[in-house]
C-alpha positions as CSV (number, residue, x, y, z in Angstrom):
1,X,-0.2,0.4,-0.1
2,X,1.3,3.4,-1.1
3,X,1.5,5.5,2.7
4,X,-0.7,9.0,1.8
5,X,2.1,12.3,1.9
6,X,2.4,13.6,5.8
7,X,3.9,17.2,7.0
8,X,7.6,15.4,6.2
9,X,5.8,15.5,2.9
10,X,4.4,19.6,2.8
11,X,8.0,20.7,4.7
12,X,9.8,18.4,1.1
13,X,8.1,20.2,-0.9
14,X,8.7,23.5,0.2
15,X,12.3,23.2,0.5
16,X,11.8,21.6,-3.3
17,X,10.6,25.6,-3.8
18,X,12.5,27.7,-1.6
19,X,15.6,26.2,-3.2
20,X,14.7,27.4,-6.3
21,X,13.7,30.5,-6.0
22,X,16.9,30.9,-3.8
23,X,19.2,29.1,-6.5
24,X,17.2,30.7,-9.8
25,X,17.4,27.4,-11.1
26,X,14.2,25.9,-12.1
27,X,13.4,22.6,-9.9
28,X,11.3,18.9,-10.6
29,X,7.2,19.4,-9.8
30,X,6.3,18.9,-6.0
31,X,3.6,16.3,-7.3
32,X,6.1,13.1,-6.2
33,X,5.6,14.2,-2.8
34,X,2.3,15.6,-2.1
35,X,0.8,13.8,-5.0
36,X,-1.8,14.4,-8.0
37,X,-5.4,15.6,-6.4
38,X,-5.0,16.7,-2.6
39,X,-5.6,21.1,-3.0
40,X,-4.9,21.0,1.3
41,X,-1.7,19.9,0.8
42,X,-0.9,21.8,-2.1
43,X,-2.2,24.9,0.1
44,X,0.0,23.8,3.4
45,X,3.0,23.8,1.2
46,X,2.1,27.7,0.4
47,X,1.2,28.6,3.7
48,X,4.5,27.0,4.6
49,X,6.7,28.9,2.4
50,X,4.9,31.9,3.5
51,X,5.0,31.3,6.8
52,X,8.4,30.9,5.9
53,X,8.7,35.0,4.3
54,X,6.6,36.6,6.9
55,X,9.9,34.6,9.2
56,X,12.5,37.0,7.1
57,X,10.7,40.0,7.3
58,X,8.7,40.1,4.2
59,X,4.8,41.4,4.9
60,X,1.9,40.5,3.4
61,X,0.2,42.7,1.1
62,X,-3.2,41.0,-0.8
63,X,-3.7,37.7,-2.1
64,X,-3.8,37.1,-6.4
65,X,-6.1,35.1,-8.0
66,X,-5.3,32.6,-10.8
67,X,-7.1,30.0,-13.6
68,X,-9.7,32.7,-14.1
69,X,-9.6,31.7,-17.6
70,X,-11.4,28.8,-18.0
71,X,-9.3,27.7,-21.2
72,X,-6.1,27.5,-19.0
73,X,-8.8,25.5,-16.3
74,X,-9.6,23.2,-19.4
75,X,-5.6,22.8,-20.6
76,X,-4.9,21.5,-16.6
77,X,-7.3,19.0,-16.0
78,X,-9.3,21.1,-13.2
79,X,-12.2,23.3,-12.5
80,X,-11.5,26.2,-10.2
81,X,-9.6,29.1,-10.2
82,X,-6.6,29.2,-7.2
83,X,-5.0,31.7,-5.2
84,X,-1.6,32.9,-4.0
85,X,-0.1,35.7,-1.9
86,X,1.0,38.8,-2.5
87,X,4.5,40.1,-0.7
88,X,4.9,43.8,0.1
89,X,9.1,43.5,-2.1
90,X,6.9,41.9,-5.4
91,X,4.9,45.6,-6.1
92,X,6.4,47.6,-8.5
93,X,5.6,51.1,-9.7
94,X,3.6,52.0,-13.2
95,X,7.1,52.3,-15.6
96,X,9.9,51.2,-13.2
97,X,12.8,48.2,-14.3
98,X,11.9,44.5,-12.9
99,X,15.6,43.2,-12.7
100,X,15.5,40.4,-15.3
101,X,17.7,37.9,-12.8
102,X,15.0,38.2,-10.6
103,X,13.1,35.4,-12.5
104,X,13.1,32.4,-14.2
105,X,10.9,31.9,-16.3
106,X,8.7,35.0,-17.0
107,X,4.8,35.4,-18.3
108,X,3.3,38.6,-17.9
109,X,-0.7,39.2,-18.7
110,X,-2.8,42.0,-17.2
111,X,-5.2,41.9,-14.8
112,X,-8.0,44.8,-12.7
113,X,-6.5,44.9,-9.4
114,X,-8.7,45.9,-6.5
115,X,-7.6,48.0,-3.2
116,X,-10.4,47.0,-0.2
117,X,-11.3,49.3,2.2
118,X,-13.7,47.6,4.3
119,X,-12.6,43.6,5.7
120,X,-14.1,41.2,4.1
121,X,-14.7,38.7,7.0
122,X,-18.0,38.4,8.4
123,X,-21.3,38.6,6.7
124,X,-22.5,36.2,3.8
125,X,-19.9,37.7,1.2
126,X,-22.8,38.8,-0.9
127,X,-21.4,40.0,-5.0
128,X,-23.3,43.5,-3.1
129,X,-20.9,43.0,0.0
130,X,-18.0,42.4,-1.8
131,X,-18.3,45.2,-4.0
132,X,-19.0,47.3,-1.5
133,X,-15.5,46.5,0.3
134,X,-14.3,47.7,-3.1
135,X,-12.0,51.4,-2.4
136,X,-11.0,51.8,-5.6
137,X,-9.4,49.9,-8.6
138,X,-5.8,50.3,-10.9
139,X,-4.9,48.6,-13.9
140,X,-2.8,46.3,-13.5
141,X,0.1,43.2,-15.1
142,X,1.2,41.0,-13.2
143,X,4.9,38.5,-13.8
144,X,3.5,35.3,-13.5
145,X,7.4,32.9,-12.9
146,X,6.6,29.3,-12.1
147,X,9.7,27.5,-9.8
148,X,9.5,24.5,-11.7
149,X,10.7,23.5,-14.2
150,X,9.6,24.1,-17.6
151,X,6.5,24.8,-16.2
152,X,5.6,21.4,-16.1
153,X,2.8,22.0,-13.5
154,X,-0.5,20.3,-12.8
155,X,-3.0,22.6,-10.3
156,X,-1.3,21.1,-7.2
157,X,2.3,22.1,-8.5
158,X,0.9,25.9,-9.3
159,X,-1.0,25.6,-5.5
160,X,2.0,24.7,-3.9
161,X,4.2,27.4,-5.5
162,X,2.3,30.1,-4.5
163,X,-0.1,29.5,-7.5
164,X,2.7,30.8,-9.7
165,X,3.5,34.3,-8.5
166,X,6.3,36.4,-9.4
167,X,6.3,39.9,-9.4
168,X,3.0,43.0,-10.0
169,X,2.8,46.2,-11.3
170,X,0.0,48.7,-10.1
171,X,-1.6,51.6,-13.0
172,X,-1.9,55.4,-10.9
173,X,-5.2,56.2,-12.4
174,X,-7.9,54.6,-9.5
175,X,-10.8,54.2,-9.8
176,X,-14.3,53.5,-7.6
177,X,-16.8,51.2,-8.9
178,X,-19.1,53.9,-9.4
179,X,-16.6,55.1,-11.6
180,X,-16.9,51.7,-14.4
181,X,-17.6,48.2,-14.4
182,X,-15.2,45.4,-14.2
183,X,-16.9,43.2,-16.0
184,X,-17.3,45.8,-18.7
185,X,-13.0,46.5,-19.8
186,X,-11.4,45.6,-22.7
187,X,-8.0,44.5,-22.5
188,X,-4.8,45.2,-25.1
189,X,-1.6,44.7,-23.8
190,X,1.9,44.4,-25.3
191,X,5.1,43.2,-25.0
192,X,8.3,43.7,-27.1
193,X,9.3,40.6,-29.6
194,X,5.4,38.6,-28.5
195,X,2.4,39.0,-30.3
196,X,-0.3,41.4,-28.9
197,X,-3.0,40.2,-26.1
198,X,-6.2,41.2,-26.4
199,X,-9.2,40.2,-23.5
200,X,-12.4,41.5,-21.4
201,X,-13.6,41.6,-18.2
202,X,-15.8,38.5,-18.8
203,X,-12.4,36.2,-19.9
204,X,-12.1,36.3,-15.6
205,X,-14.7,34.0,-14.2
206,X,-17.8,36.6,-16.6
207,X,-16.8,39.2,-14.0
208,X,-13.8,40.2,-11.6
209,X,-15.9,40.9,-9.3
210,X,-16.6,37.3,-9.3
211,X,-13.8,36.1,-9.3
212,X,-13.1,38.8,-5.9
213,X,-16.0,37.2,-4.9
214,X,-14.7,33.7,-4.8
215,X,-11.5,34.7,-3.1
216,X,-13.1,36.5,-0.4
217,X,-15.2,33.0,0.3
218,X,-11.7,31.1,-0.2
219,X,-9.6,33.1,2.1
220,X,-12.4,33.1,4.9
221,X,-12.2,29.2,4.6
222,X,-8.6,28.9,4.5
223,X,-8.9,31.2,8.0
224,X,-6.7,34.0,5.9
225,X,-10.1,36.4,5.7
226,X,-9.3,39.5,3.1
227,X,-8.9,43.1,4.9
228,X,-8.9,46.1,4.2
229,X,-6.2,47.9,2.6
230,X,-5.3,44.8,1.0
231,X,-4.8,44.5,-2.7
232,X,-6.0,41.4,-5.2
233,X,-5.7,40.5,-8.6
234,X,-8.7,39.4,-10.2
235,X,-6.8,37.3,-12.9
236,X,-6.0,37.4,-16.4
237,X,-8.2,39.2,-18.7
238,X,-6.3,37.5,-21.9
239,X,-3.5,35.3,-23.1
240,X,-0.1,36.2,-21.0
241,X,3.0,36.6,-23.0
242,X,6.3,35.2,-22.8
243,X,8.9,37.7,-21.1
244,X,12.9,38.0,-22.7
245,X,15.5,40.3,-21.4
246,X,14.9,44.0,-22.2
247,X,10.9,43.7,-23.3
248,X,8.9,46.2,-21.9
249,X,4.9,45.7,-21.1
250,X,2.6,48.3,-21.5
251,X,-1.5,47.5,-21.0
252,X,-4.5,49.3,-21.9
253,X,-7.6,48.9,-19.8
254,X,-10.7,50.7,-20.3
255,X,-12.1,52.7,-18.1
256,X,-9.1,52.0,-16.0
257,X,-6.1,53.7,-18.0
258,X,-2.5,51.9,-18.7
259,X,0.0,50.5,-17.0
260,X,4.0,50.1,-17.9
261,X,6.3,47.7,-16.8
262,X,10.5,47.1,-18.0
263,X,12.6,44.2,-17.3
264,X,16.0,44.7,-17.7
265,X,18.3,43.2,-20.7
266,X,20.3,40.8,-18.0
């Protein structure tokens, strides 16, 4: 009989991913350690790495939602999104340059970012309650970056690896939900050397606000509810694009303006 994965397996998976991140050398998938279908163990790995990061001084500033695209879900054989943690050292300002050697296998996507003014810890977390908790939204881009070699990931691999989070950039044009409707936005993103990426708000779980509500429910269930001041990246509005050294990525989202991120040549 095959022995079920244990806490030792969770620690081993976390160690593999942390070593890869520290060395800048991608590792093999972790599904051989925690199994291929245990979501709770995958999030346990994510939590273990996050606890180690917090112990090292990193500060949690929000969450990211991943796998909001039906096409990506189908590719990985799953029927739900996932989420990861945003730390303070992952954020860049509009127009800044990311040192390319900080990244391993970067892929960028454009998103709506929400900033909360109220906690989402109690109540039924209805769509109206979630919308009322939003202070403002901005255009954003997330650089997804897998620590797993060749992006050879299943659902548990990406969850364990903090939902393949890398870095992100927020735009400067703040809009309230009275000023735009997230599901109605249209996005265009250009990346040096890549085909243009386009998409809409409906590509993100039919509405980025629905994605935010999904996260609010999941975060509370896992014991870490969303709180005032946190940033939430809603998930991709269109296809992601690979990023090469020296590239510039720029996205425009109707109603929210534009945002740009540069990457160093080395």
